[in-house]
VOLUM-954072 format. One record per atom (N, C-alpha, C): residue in three letters; z, y, x. Coordinates in steps of 0.05 Angstrom, whole numbers, plus 32768, in hexadecimal, padded with zeros to 4 digits. Each point is the difference from the previous one (the first is absolute). Example, Ala and Ser with C-alpha at 12.3 -4.5 7.8 and 13.67 -1.06 7.14 Angstrom:
ALA809C7F8E8108
ALA800080187FEE
ALA800080188012
SER7FF280157FF9
SER800180188010
SER800E80167FF1
//
This chain:
MET7E607EF37EA2
MET800E80098018
MET7FF4801A800A
GLU801080148003
GLU7FF8801A800A
GLU800C8004801B
LYS7FF2800D8012
LYS800A8006801B
LYS7FF5801A800A
GLN8011800F800E
GLN7FF68019800C
GLN801080058019
ASN7FF380098015
ASN800D80088019
ASN8004801E8001
LEU80158009800D
LEU8007801C7FFF
LEU800E8007801A
LEU7FFA8017800C
LEU800D800B8017
LEU801780127FF7
ILE80187FFC800B
ILE801680117FF9
ILE7FFE80198010
VAL7FFE80177FF2
VAL7FFD801A800E
VAL801980117FFF
ASN80137FF97FEF
ASN8019800F7FFD
ASN800F7FFE801B
PRO80078017800C
PRO800E8000801A
PRO801A7FF08000
THR800E7FFE7FEA
THR80197FF28000
THR7FFD7FE37FF5
GLY7FE87FF87FFA
GLY7FFB7FE57FF6
GLY800C7FFB7FE5
LEU80077FE87FFB
LEU800B7FF87FE6
LEU801E7FFB8003
HIS800F80158003
HIS801D7FFE8004
HIS800D7FFD7FE5
ALA801A80037FFE
ALA80107FF97FE8
ALA7FF8800E7FE7
ARG7FFC801B8000
ARG7FFA800E7FE8
ARG7FE57FF87FF4
PRO7FEA80018010
PRO7FE67FF77FF4
PRO80007FE27FFB
ALA800F7FF0800E
ALA80017FE47FFB
ALA800D7FFB7FE4
THR8014800F7FF9
THR800C7FFE7FE6
THR7FEC80077FEA
GLN7FF180158005
GLN7FEB80087FED
GLN7FEA7FEB7FFD
LEU7FF97FF38017
LEU7FEC7FEB7FFF
LEU800A7FE87FF0
VAL80197FF98003
VAL800B7FEA7FF0
VAL7FFF80067FE3
ALA800780187FF8
ALA800080087FE4
ALA7FE37FFF7FF5
LEU7FED80098010
LEU7FE47FFF7FF7
LEU7FF67FE37FFE
SER80067FF08014
SER7FF77FE48000
SER800B7FF07FE9
ARG801880067FF8
ARG800D7FF17FEA
ARG7FF380057FE5
LYS7FEF80147FFE
LYS7FF280067FE7
LYS7FEA7FEC7FFA
TYR7FF87FF18014
TYR7FE97FEE7FFE
TYR80097FE27FFE
GLN7FF27FF17FF0
GLN80057FE47FFD
GLN7FF67FF08018
ALA7FEC800A800D
ALA7FF37FF28016
ALA80137FF88016
ASP7FFA7FEA800E
ASP800F7FF98018
ASP7FF480118017
ILE80108010800D
ILE7FF680138014
ILE800D7FF9801B
THR7FEF80028015
THR800A7FFC801B
THR7FF480168011
ILE8011800B8012
ILE7FF680138014
ILE80057FF3801B
GLU7FEB80008011
GLU80027FF5801A
GLU7FFC80158016
CYS801280008013
CYS7FFD80138017
CYS80067FF18019
GLU7FEC7FFE8011
GLU80027FF2801A
GLU800D7FE47FFD
GLY7FF67FF17FEC
GLY80097FE47FFC
GLY80197FFD7FF0
ILE800D80167FF9
ILE80187FFE7FF0
ILE7FF980057FE3
LYS80057FED7FEF
LYS7FF980027FE3
LYS801A80087FF1
VAL7FFD80147FEF
VAL8016800A7FF1
VAL7FFA80017FE2
ASN80157FFE7FF0
ASN7FFE80027FE3
ASN8007801D7FF9
PRO7FED80107FF7
PRO8005801C7FFA
PRO801280047FE7
LYS80087FEB7FF3
LYS801280027FE9
LYS801D7FFD8009
ASN80057FFE801A
ASN801A7FFB800B
ASN800580148017
ILE801480117FFE
ILE800480158014
ILE80067FF4801C
PHE80107FEB8001
PHE80077FF5801A
PHE7FE77FF4800E
SER7FEF7FF47FF0
SER7FE77FF5800A
SER7FEE8016800B
VAL7FFE80167FF1
VAL7FEF80178009
VAL800A800B801A
LEU801A80058002
LEU800B800B8019
LEU7FFD7FED8018
LYS7FFF7FE77FFB
LYS7FFC7FEC8015
LYS7FE48002800C
GLY7FED800B7FF0
GLY7FE480018009
GLY7FFA80138016
LYS801280128006
LYS7FFD80148016
LYS7FE5800D7FFF
MET7FF9800B7FE9
MET7FE6800D7FFD
MET8001801D8009
LYS7FF580058017
LYS8001801A800D
LYS7FE5800D8003
GLN8000801A8006
GLN7FE7800F8004
GLN7FEE7FF28014
GLY7FE67FFF7FFA
GLY7FED7FF58011
GLY7FFB7FE27FFD
LYS80107FF37FF0
LYS7FFD7FE37FFB
LYS7FEE7FFC7FE7
THR7FF07FEB8001
THR7FEF7FF97FEA
THR800E7FEA7FF0
ILE800180047FE6
ILE800C7FED7FEE
ILE7FEB7FF47FEE
SER80067FE97FF5
SER7FEF7FF37FEC
SER80107FFD7FE6
VAL7FF5800A7FEA
VAL800D7FFE7FE6
VAL7FF17FEB7FF0
ASP800D7FEA7FF8
ASP7FF37FEB7FF1
ASP800F7FFD7FE5
ALA7FF17FFA7FEC
ALA800C7FFB7FE5
ALA7FF07FEB7FF1
ASP800E7FF17FF1
ASP7FF37FEB7FEF
ASP800E80007FE5
GLY7FF180037FEB
GLY800C80017FE6
GLY7FEF80117FED
PRO800A80037FE8
PRO7FF1800E7FEB
PRO7FFA801E8006
ASP8011800D800F
ASP7FFC801C8006
ASP7FFE8005801E
ALA7FF57FEC800F
ALA7FFF8001801D
ALA7FF08018800A
GLN7FE980057FF5
GLN7FF080178009
GLN800E801A7FFD
GLU800C80047FE9
GLU800F80197FFB
GLU801880028013
ALA800E7FEA8005
ALA801780008012
ALA7FF88008801D
VAL7FEB7FF3800A
VAL7FF78006801C
VAL7FF8801D8002
SER7FF1800A7FEC
SER7FF7801B8001
SER801780147FFF
ALA80137FFB7FEF
ALA801780127FFE
ALA801180008019
ILE80057FE9800B
ILE80117FFE8018
ILE7FF2800D8018
CYS7FE67FFB8003
CYS7FF2800C8016
CYS7FFF801F7FFD
SER7FFC80097FE8
SER8000801D7FFB
SER801B800C8007
PHE80157FF37FF8
PHE801B80098005
PHE80058002801E
ILE7FFA7FEB800F
ILE80058000801D
ILE7FEF8014800E
HIS7FE780037FF8
HIS7FEE8013800D
HIS8009801D7FFB
ALA800C80057FEA
ALA8008801C7FF9
ALA801B8008800B
LEU800E7FED800D
LEU801B8007800B
LEU7FFE80168015
GLU801180147FFD
GLU800280158014
GLU801D80088003
GLU800A7FFD8018
GLU801B80088005
GLU80038009801C
//
């Protein structure tokens, strides 16, 4: 099990366009992945689930993964979210 916390710095948060990119990235991994934001757990492999998470600037999220490529998945997802600029 891999876990990492991350502060969302992108001024527009994780809205539709980056959420779609996050889903595409997450689907590359076999691991079961969960992102939690203020008690709301979402499946980053599902666009509706990601949008339900209301992940906005200034909020801290937790990215958890369990499976054969969990470490790689958590690292890639956190890097993607941290690098968002819009």
